[in-house]
C-alpha positions as CSV (number, residue, x, y, z in Angstrom):
1,M,-99.2,-21.2,19.1
2,Q,-99.1,-21.9,22.8
3,D,-102.1,-20.9,24.9
4,G,-100.3,-18.8,27.5
5,P,-96.9,-18.0,28.9
6,T,-94.7,-20.8,30.2
7,L,-93.3,-20.8,33.7
8,L,-89.9,-19.6,32.3
9,S,-91.7,-16.7,30.5
10,L,-93.4,-15.8,33.8
11,L,-90.0,-15.9,35.6
12,A,-88.5,-13.7,32.9
13,A,-91.5,-11.3,33.2
14,G,-90.8,-11.1,37.0
15,L,-87.1,-10.2,36.3
16,Y,-88.3,-7.6,33.8
17,A,-90.6,-6.1,36.4
18,L,-87.7,-5.9,38.9
19,V,-85.5,-4.3,36.3
20,A,-88.2,-1.8,35.3
21,L,-88.7,-0.9,39.0
22,S,-85.0,-0.4,39.5
23,C,-84.8,1.8,36.4
24,G,-87.8,3.8,37.7
25,A,-85.9,4.3,41.0
26,A,-82.8,5.4,39.1
27,A,-84.9,7.9,37.1
28,F,-86.5,9.2,40.3
29,Q,-83.1,9.6,41.9
30,A,-81.8,11.3,38.7
31,G,-84.6,13.8,38.9
32,R,-84.2,14.3,42.6
33,A,-80.4,14.9,42.4
34,R,-80.8,17.2,39.4
35,A,-78.6,14.9,37.3
36,P,-78.1,15.6,33.6
37,V,-81.4,15.3,31.7
38,W,-80.1,12.4,29.6
39,H,-79.7,10.3,32.8
40,L,-83.4,10.8,33.6
41,R,-84.5,10.1,30.0
42,G,-82.2,7.1,29.7
43,W,-83.6,5.4,32.9
44,A,-87.2,6.3,32.0
45,T,-86.7,4.8,28.5
46,L,-85.2,1.6,30.0
47,A,-88.0,1.3,32.5
48,F,-90.6,1.7,29.7
49,F,-88.7,-0.8,27.5
50,F,-88.6,-3.5,30.2
51,I,-92.4,-2.9,30.9
52,V,-92.9,-3.6,27.1
53,L,-90.8,-6.7,27.4
54,L,-92.8,-7.8,30.4
55,V,-96.1,-7.4,28.5
56,M,-94.6,-9.2,25.5
57,R,-93.7,-12.2,27.7
58,V,-97.0,-12.4,29.5
59,T,-99.1,-12.0,26.3
60,V,-96.8,-14.4,24.3
61,F,-96.4,-11.6,21.7
62,E,-93.2,-12.9,20.1
63,E,-94.8,-16.3,19.4
64,F,-97.8,-14.5,17.9
65,V,-95.6,-12.5,15.6
66,R,-93.6,-15.5,14.5
67,D,-96.8,-17.5,13.8
68,S,-98.3,-14.6,11.9
69,M,-95.2,-14.2,9.8
70,R,-95.3,-17.9,9.0
71,A,-99.0,-17.7,8.0
72,V,-98.3,-14.8,5.7
73,L,-95.4,-16.6,4.1
74,R,-97.4,-19.8,3.6
75,G,-100.3,-17.7,2.2
76,T,-98.0,-16.1,-0.4
77,Q,-96.3,-19.4,-1.2
78,A,-93.0,-17.8,0.1
79,Y,-92.5,-20.2,3.1
80,D,-90.3,-22.6,1.2
81,T,-87.9,-19.8,0.1
82,R,-87.9,-18.0,3.5
83,R,-84.3,-18.9,4.1
84,D,-83.2,-16.8,1.1
85,W,-84.6,-13.6,2.5
86,Q,-83.9,-14.5,6.1
87,V,-80.2,-14.5,5.3
88,M,-80.5,-11.0,3.8
89,V,-82.5,-9.8,6.9
90,V,-79.9,-11.3,9.3
91,A,-77.0,-9.8,7.3
92,A,-78.6,-6.4,7.1
93,F,-79.4,-6.6,10.8
94,G,-75.8,-7.5,11.6
95,V,-74.4,-4.6,9.5
96,V,-76.8,-2.1,11.1
97,A,-76.2,-3.5,14.6
98,A,-72.4,-3.4,14.2
99,G,-72.6,0.2,12.9
100,V,-74.9,1.4,15.7
101,S,-72.9,-0.4,18.3
102,G,-69.6,1.0,17.0
103,W,-71.1,4.5,16.9
104,L,-72.5,4.2,20.4
105,A,-69.2,2.9,21.8
106,Y,-67.4,5.8,20.2
107,R,-69.9,8.3,21.6
108,A,-69.7,6.7,25.0
109,A,-65.9,6.8,25.0
110,Q,-66.0,10.5,24.1
111,G,-68.2,11.4,27.0
112,S,-67.7,11.7,30.7
113,L,-66.1,9.0,32.7
114,R,-67.9,9.8,36.0
115,R,-69.3,6.7,37.6
116,P,-73.0,7.8,37.4
117,D,-72.5,8.5,33.6
118,L,-70.8,5.2,33.1
119,A,-73.7,3.4,34.9
120,V,-76.2,5.0,32.6
121,K,-74.1,4.2,29.5
122,L,-73.7,0.5,30.6
123,A,-77.4,0.2,31.2
124,L,-78.3,1.8,27.8
125,G,-75.7,-0.5,26.1
126,A,-77.3,-3.6,27.7
127,G,-80.7,-2.3,26.6
128,V,-79.5,-2.1,23.0
129,A,-78.2,-5.6,23.3
130,M,-81.6,-6.7,24.5
131,C,-83.3,-5.1,21.5
132,G,-80.9,-7.0,19.3
133,L,-81.7,-10.3,21.0
134,V,-85.5,-9.7,20.6
135,A,-85.0,-8.9,16.9
136,L,-83.1,-12.1,16.4
137,R,-85.8,-14.1,18.1
138,L,-88.4,-12.6,15.9
139,V,-86.5,-13.4,12.7
140,S,-86.5,-17.0,13.8
141,F,-83.9,-18.2,11.3
142,H,-83.1,-21.9,11.6
143,W,-79.4,-21.6,12.5
144,I,-80.0,-18.6,14.7
145,D,-82.7,-20.6,16.6
146,R,-80.1,-23.4,17.0
147,A,-77.6,-21.0,18.4
148,L,-80.0,-19.2,20.7
149,N,-81.8,-22.3,21.9
150,G,-79.2,-24.9,21.6
151,P,-77.2,-26.6,24.3
152,L,-75.5,-23.3,25.5
153,K,-78.9,-21.5,25.7
154,L,-77.4,-18.3,24.4
155,N,-81.0,-16.8,24.4
156,W,-81.2,-17.3,28.1
157,L,-77.7,-16.1,28.8
158,G,-78.2,-13.0,26.7
159,D,-81.6,-12.2,28.1
160,I,-80.7,-12.8,31.7
161,G,-77.3,-11.2,31.3
162,A,-78.6,-8.0,29.7
163,S,-81.4,-7.7,32.3
164,L,-79.0,-8.2,35.2
165,A,-76.6,-5.7,33.7
166,V,-79.3,-3.1,33.6
167,L,-80.5,-4.0,37.1
168,A,-77.0,-3.8,38.5
169,A,-76.3,-0.5,36.8
170,A,-79.5,1.0,38.1
171,L,-78.8,-0.1,41.7
172,V,-75.2,1.2,41.5
173,Y,-76.5,4.5,40.0
174,V,-79.0,5.0,42.9
175,R,-76.4,4.2,45.5
176,L,-73.9,6.6,43.9
177,L,-76.4,9.5,43.8
178,R,-77.6,8.8,47.3
179,S,-74.0,8.9,48.6
180,V,-73.3,12.2,46.8
181,R,-76.5,13.7,48.3
182,R,-75.5,12.7,51.8
183,G,-72.0,14.0,51.4
184,P,-68.8,12.6,52.8
185,P,-68.8,11.0,56.3
186,R,-68.1,13.3,59.2
């Protein structure tokens, strides 16, 4: 296990802090504008989630969990057969993720198409994608590691992409609600 966070982990933590602040600003703006309560809850949940991600990065929590899981597997003599159950975990995760994503997409399509609503939905979708990425990193399956950390760096693309999507959605949301509060130009 590494002693502390790498420079890249600290940079990611900085991005998470920025995203958490923007989600906090969006939650504040939702409360101030008396937006639907699910807007406030959504932004507050995302702010909390990105604070948790920040803490996980700074404390090297993911590495600790992976090392602990490996130690348990070695202690129970199951390390050599880990690929057997990892395939089942990844398959189950894929089925659940596809089902949840499909259900969320269906529910999002049934709702309002107002721009503030869409901003919250986009941010929540990106948050769900980030949860999936963290779960895949924790499973640490050999071919998943290769895909996530290989030449394309899908881990970085997914992590940064989901974070920036939430950040952009929060900034757009704040701008939209401020423009509504000010009213049309005179």
